[in-house]
C-alpha positions in Angstrom: -0.2 44.3 -8.4 -2.7 44.7 -11.7 -0.6 44.1 -15.0 -1.7 45.3 -18.1 -2.3 41.6 -20.3 -5.3 39.5 -21.1 -5.1 36.0 -20.4 -6.4 33.7 -23.2 -7.1 29.8 -21.5 -7.5 27.6 -24.7 -10.0 25.3 -23.6 -8.9 22.7 -26.8 -5.7 22.4 -25.1 -6.0 23.3 -21.5 -3.2 26.0 -22.1 -3.8 29.6 -21.3 -1.6 32.6 -23.2 -1.0 35.7 -21.9 -1.4 38.7 -23.9 -0.3 42.6 -23.9 -2.7 45.1 -24.3 -2.1 48.5 -25.2 -4.7 51.7 -25.6 -7.0 48.8 -24.5 -5.9 46.6 -27.7 -5.1 43.6 -28.1 -3.1 42.2 -31.1 -4.0 40.0 -33.6 -1.2 39.0 -34.6 -0.7 37.7 -30.9 -3.6 35.5 -30.8 -1.7 33.6 -33.6 0.4 31.7 -30.7 -3.3 29.5 -29.5 -3.1 26.7 -31.5 -3.3 23.1 -31.1 -1.3 21.6 -32.8 2.3 22.6 -35.4 -0.4 21.9 -38.0 -2.7 24.4 -37.4 -2.2 28.1 -38.0 -3.4 30.0 -35.3 -6.5 31.6 -33.2 -7.6 34.6 -35.9 -10.3 36.7 -35.1 -13.5 37.2 -37.4 -15.1 40.8 -37.6 -17.4 41.3 -40.6 -17.4 44.8 -41.6 -14.0 45.6 -38.9 -17.6 46.3 -35.9 -14.5 46.2 -32.8 -11.4 45.7 -35.2 -9.0 48.8 -35.0 -7.1 49.1 -38.3 -4.4 51.7 -37.8 -3.4 54.0 -35.3 -4.0 57.7 -35.7 -4.0 61.5 -34.3 -6.9 62.8 -37.4 -9.9 62.1 -35.8 -11.4 61.4 -32.2 -15.1 60.2 -31.7 -16.7 59.4 -29.2 -19.6 58.4 -29.9 -21.6 58.0 -26.3 -21.3 61.5 -25.7 -21.7 62.9 -28.7 -18.0 64.6 -29.5 -16.2 65.3 -32.7 -12.6 66.6 -33.0 -9.8 67.3 -35.2 -7.0 67.8 -34.4 -7.9 67.6 -30.8 -10.9 70.8 -31.6 -13.6 70.5 -31.0 -16.3 70.4 -34.2 -18.4 72.8 -32.9 -15.4 75.4 -32.2 -14.2 75.2 -35.6 -17.5 75.0 -37.5 -18.2 78.9 -35.9 -14.3 79.8 -35.6 -13.3 78.0 -39.5 -12.5 78.1 -42.5 -13.0 75.1 -45.0 -9.1 75.3 -46.0 -8.2 76.5 -42.9 -10.0 73.1 -41.6 -8.2 71.2 -44.2 -4.7 72.9 -43.9 -5.3 71.0 -39.5 -6.7 68.3 -40.2 -3.3 67.5 -42.9 -0.7 69.2 -41.0 -1.8 68.5 -37.4 -1.8 72.4 -36.8 -3.7 75.2 -37.7 -2.5 77.6 -40.0 -0.2 80.9 -39.0 -1.5 84.5 -41.0 1.5 83.4 -43.6 0.7 79.8 -44.2 -3.0 80.2 -43.9 -2.3 82.5 -47.5 0.4 80.2 -49.2 -2.1 77.5 -48.5 -5.6 79.1 -50.2 -2.6 80.2 -52.8 -1.1 77.4 -53.7 -4.8 75.7 -53.9 -6.1 78.7 -56.0 -3.2 77.9 -58.3 -4.2 74.6 -59.1 -7.7 75.4 -60.2 -7.6 74.7 -63.1 -7.4 71.6 -64.6 -5.4 69.8 -68.3 -8.0 71.3 -71.6 -7.6 67.6 -72.4 -9.4 66.6 -69.5 -12.9 68.5 -70.5 -12.6 66.0 -74.0 -12.7 63.6 -71.3 -15.4 65.0 -69.9 -17.6 65.2 -72.9 -17.1 61.6 -73.8 -18.9 60.7 -70.7 -23.0 60.3 -72.0 -25.6 62.9 -71.3 -27.1 61.4 -68.5 -24.0 60.1 -66.6 -23.7 60.5 -62.9 -21.6 63.5 -62.0 -20.4 60.8 -59.3 -19.3 58.4 -61.7 -18.1 60.7 -63.7 -15.8 62.5 -61.1 -14.5 58.8 -60.4 -13.2 58.5 -63.7 -12.3 62.3 -64.2 -10.2 62.0 -60.4 -8.2 58.7 -61.6 -7.7 60.1 -64.6 -5.6 63.4 -63.0 -3.0 60.1 -62.7 -2.1 59.9 -65.9 -0.8 63.2 -66.3 0.8 64.0 -63.5 3.3 61.2 -63.5 5.4 62.9 -60.6 2.3 61.8 -58.1 4.6 58.4 -58.5 6.4 59.8 -55.9 4.5 59.4 -52.8 7.6 58.9 -50.6 9.5 61.9 -51.6 7.5 65.0 -49.2 7.7 67.6 -51.9 6.0 65.8 -54.5 3.0 64.5 -51.8 2.9 68.2 -51.2 2.3 69.0 -54.8 -0.1 66.2 -55.1 -2.1 67.7 -52.3 -2.0 71.4 -53.9 -3.3 69.4 -56.3 -6.3 67.5 -55.2 -7.7 70.0 -53.6 -7.4 72.6 -56.5 -9.1 70.7 -59.2 -11.6 68.7 -56.9 -13.8 71.8 -56.9 -13.4 72.4 -60.6 -14.0 68.0 -61.8 -16.9 69.1 -59.6 -18.2 71.7 -61.2 -17.5 70.2 -64.9 -19.5 67.5 -64.3 -22.3 69.7 -62.9 -22.6 71.3 -66.1 -21.5 68.5 -68.7 -24.8 66.1 -67.1 -27.4 69.6 -67.0 -25.7 70.5 -71.2 -23.5 73.7 -70.7 -20.5 75.1 -71.7 -17.7 75.2 -69.2 -16.9 77.8 -66.8 -13.0 78.4 -65.9 -12.5 79.1 -62.2 -11.4 82.6 -61.0 -9.0 82.0 -58.2 -9.6 85.5 -56.9 -12.8 84.0 -55.1 -13.0 82.3 -52.3 -11.8 78.1 -52.1 -16.7 77.9 -52.0 -17.1 80.8 -53.7 -14.9 80.1 -57.1 -16.8 76.4 -56.8 -20.2 77.9 -56.7 -19.6 80.5 -59.2 -18.2 77.7 -61.5 -21.6 76.3 -60.8 -24.0 79.0 -61.6 -21.9 81.3 -63.8 -24.5 82.1 -67.2 -23.3 81.2 -70.7 -21.8 83.9 -72.1 -21.5 86.5 -69.3 -18.3 88.2 -69.0 -18.5 89.2 -64.9 -18.3 86.4 -63.2 -21.1 84.8 -61.1 -21.3 86.4 -57.4 -22.4 83.9 -54.8 -24.9 85.1 -52.0 -22.5 85.3 -48.6 -24.7 83.5 -46.9 -24.9 80.1 -49.3 -21.4 80.8 -49.8 -20.9 79.7 -45.9 -23.5 77.7 -44.6 -21.6 75.5 -48.1 -17.9 76.4 -46.5 -19.1 75.0 -43.1 -20.7 71.6 -44.6 -17.7 71.6 -46.2 -16.1 71.6 -42.4 -18.3 69.2 -41.4 -17.6 66.8 -44.2 -14.0 66.9 -43.8 -13.4 63.8 -42.0 -15.0 61.3 -39.7 -12.4 58.4 -38.7 -12.3 55.2 -40.4 -15.7 55.3 -42.2 -16.1 53.4 -45.6 -14.6 55.7 -47.8 -11.1 56.2 -45.9 -10.6 52.8 -45.0 -11.0 52.1 -48.7 -8.3 55.2 -49.3 -5.7 53.5 -46.8 -6.5 49.7 -47.7 -5.8 50.9 -51.6 -2.7 53.7 -50.8 -1.6 50.9 -48.8 -0.3 49.5 -52.3 1.4 52.3 -52.6 -0.7 53.2 -56.1 -0.5 56.9 -56.8 -2.9 59.4 -54.4 -5.2 60.4 -57.3 -6.1 56.3 -57.8 -6.4 56.3 -54.4 -8.9 59.7 -54.2 -10.2 57.7 -57.4 -11.1 54.7 -55.1 -12.2 56.5 -51.4 -14.5 58.2 -53.8 -16.1 55.0 -55.3 -16.8 53.9 -51.8 -18.3 57.2 -51.3 -21.0 56.2 -54.0 -22.1 53.8 -52.7 -25.7 55.0 -51.2 -25.5 53.5 -47.7 -22.3 56.2 -47.1 -22.3 59.1 -49.7 -25.7 59.1 -50.3 -27.9 58.2 -47.4 -28.7 62.3 -47.6 -30.8 61.7 -50.1 -32.8 58.5 -48.3 -33.7 61.5 -45.9 -35.2 63.6 -48.3 -37.3 60.7 -50.0 -38.5 59.9 -46.6 -39.3 63.5 -46.1 -41.9 63.4 -49.2 -43.1 60.3 -48.7 -44.2 61.3 -44.9 -45.6 64.4 -47.4 -47.1 66.3 -44.0 -46.6 66.9 -41.0 -50.0 65.4 -39.7 -48.7 62.0 -41.1 -45.4 61.9 -38.5 -47.1 59.5 -35.6 -48.6 57.8 -38.7 -44.9 57.7 -40.0 -43.3 56.5 -36.6 -45.9 54.1 -35.5 -44.4 52.1 -39.1 -41.2 52.6 -38.3 -41.8 50.5 -34.8 -44.1 47.9 -36.8 -40.7 47.8 -38.4 -42.5 48.8 -41.8 -39.9 51.0 -42.3 -36.8 53.2 -41.5 -36.4 56.3 -39.9 -34.0 57.8 -42.2 -31.3 60.3 -41.3 -31.5 58.8 -37.2 -28.7 56.5 -36.1 -25.0 56.3 -36.9 -22.8 53.1 -36.7 -20.9 55.6 -34.1 -23.0 57.5 -32.6 -25.1 56.4 -29.8 -26.2 60.2 -28.9 -27.2 63.2 -31.2 -24.4 63.5 -34.1 -22.6 67.0 -32.9 -22.8 68.0 -36.2 -26.7 67.2 -37.3 -27.0 70.2 -33.8 -24.7 72.7 -36.3 -26.4 72.3 -39.9 -29.9 72.6 -38.3 -29.1 75.8 -37.4 -27.4 76.6 -40.5 -30.8 75.2 -42.5 -32.5 78.0 -41.0 -29.6 81.2 -42.5 -29.9 78.7 -46.1 -33.5 79.0 -45.8 -33.8 82.6 -45.0 -32.5 83.1 -48.6 -33.7 80.6 -50.7 -37.5 80.7 -49.3 -39.1 78.6 -46.9 -39.2 74.7 -46.9 -41.6 72.2 -46.6 -39.5 69.4 -45.8 -37.5 71.5 -43.3 -40.8 72.0 -40.8 -41.9 68.1 -41.4 -38.1 67.6 -40.1 -38.7 70.1 -37.2 -41.4 68.8 -36.3 -40.5 64.9 -37.1 -37.4 64.5 -34.7 -39.4 66.6 -31.9 -41.8 63.9 -31.7 -39.4 60.8 -32.6 -36.5 62.3 -29.5 -39.3 62.7 -27.0 -40.4 59.0 -27.9 -39.5 55.6 -25.7 -38.9 53.6 -28.3 -35.9 56.3 -30.0 -34.6 56.8 -27.0 -33.9 53.0 -25.8 -32.9 52.4 -29.4 -30.8 55.7 -28.8 -31.5 56.8 -32.7 -30.6 60.2 -32.7 -30.4 62.4 -35.4 -27.2 62.6 -37.8 -26.0 64.9 -40.3 -27.5 63.4 -43.2 -31.0 64.4 -41.6 -30.8 68.2 -42.5 -28.0 68.3 -45.5 -29.8 67.1 -48.1 -32.7 69.6 -47.6 -29.4 72.9 -47.5 -28.2 71.4 -50.4 -31.6 71.4 -52.1 -32.7 74.7 -51.7 -29.7 76.3 -52.6 -30.2 74.5 -55.9 -28.1 71.5 -56.0 -29.9 68.3 -57.9 -29.3 65.0 -55.8 -27.0 63.5 -58.0 -24.7 65.7 -57.2 -25.0 65.4 -53.0 -22.4 62.3 -52.9 -19.5 65.2 -55.1 -20.0 67.9 -52.7 -19.6 64.7 -50.2 -16.4 63.5 -51.6 -14.9 67.4 -52.3 -15.5 68.0 -48.3 -14.1 64.4 -47.9 -11.1 65.1 -50.0 -9.2 66.6 -46.8 -9.5 64.0 -44.7 -9.0 61.1 -47.3 -5.1 62.4 -47.8 -4.1 63.3 -43.9 -5.8 60.1 -43.7 -3.4 58.3 -46.6 0.0 60.0 -46.0 -0.4 59.2 -42.1 -0.8 55.8 -43.6 2.4 56.1 -45.8 5.0 56.7 -42.8 3.1 55.1 -40.5 5.9 52.1 -40.3 3.7 49.4 -38.4 1.5 50.0 -41.6 2.0 46.6 -44.6 -0.8 46.4 -47.8 -3.5 45.8 -46.5 -4.4 42.3 -46.1 -7.1 40.3 -44.3 -7.4 37.3 -43.6 -10.8 34.5 -44.9 -12.2 31.3 -43.1 -12.7 29.7 -46.0 -16.2 27.7 -46.1 -15.1 26.5 -50.0 -15.1 21.8 -50.4 -12.3 20.1 -49.8 -9.7 18.4 -52.0 -12.0 16.9 -55.2 -10.7 15.3 -58.5 -10.6 17.1 -61.7 -13.5 15.7 -63.5 -13.4 15.9 -67.4 -15.6 17.7 -69.5 -17.4 14.7 -71.1 -18.0 12.8 -67.7 -19.5 15.7 -66.0 -23.7 15.2 -65.7 
């Protein structure tokens, strides 16, 4: 009978070892028994960037990159995008089930009650330079919340954790709006709990100085942004989520952990990818220039931004949804030559044998930047929008990590490549 084990033969010693297989994995610590002698610390795995290493067990998000499948807690992203709202999806991601009507009302009300931030936060934001990047301001202000809410240190108290979840989800849009208005030299607008989660955020961004009536967002644009938030709510063990779990494993409060995750998202290889797509589309400049650009990509002269993904080897399911949303947004905001270029670029690339062979398909960043730009967001705000949406996923992954008895403080091993023992040379003898 076949056994769920892996037999390893160490050709250095001739010894064989039987290692259990569970869920398609072996435990890295089981390799420590493979050693050449008593002074050998045992075999380790070397996996830069975690290309083939599972660091945790998670029930939050399922991805099948080869088939282009993305599910939150078992629900296909396509269904959630069509039928759900961001707050419902956030509840699902964090709690594991879709909320009932009563739970939805309580959930939305508690989060709205935490839209406001302490007035001292305004002073804190005022301390940033006038041209400070909004993402840098968001990292700083989220971390600063840790100093305002001392009870957030009680991470193993369920009631306290629930309170911090309300605070984080409620205050992230407000902090983002403050960063935006500070960068524009505008007075800060107070949140409006009578509006929807996304509607309130858009209202804070667009509120005119001195206006008595609140800014009311266009419902089509409000729904489009809500949709984008749903699509960005979680995405398994990406760079920022890994940062959230790693920093959170030290048992720091969730505000500091979210600040670390936000800092990871700040990087151009993560949260700034859609900006690179816009740069590429502007560089192409015209539909007529696409064939020549495609040839440059094949020669390795330039990269085709927004195509390909570390996980997806098929069409990113989120890209299909955003592609459709882009049309509805542009019906309100007006046509975009960049969208025309993007559509034709996608059409040509997907019919080209080179891109088919290399499994290069559009990802979520290919169209999201076009929507953000059409809605009037400056490029610097793109990763900030991403951070607001991903807060739900970060919280879910952080809480799951805290309650997982197998998890300890993150501390990867290394392969030392430095000098062996050396004798210290006094300063006057060094050449």
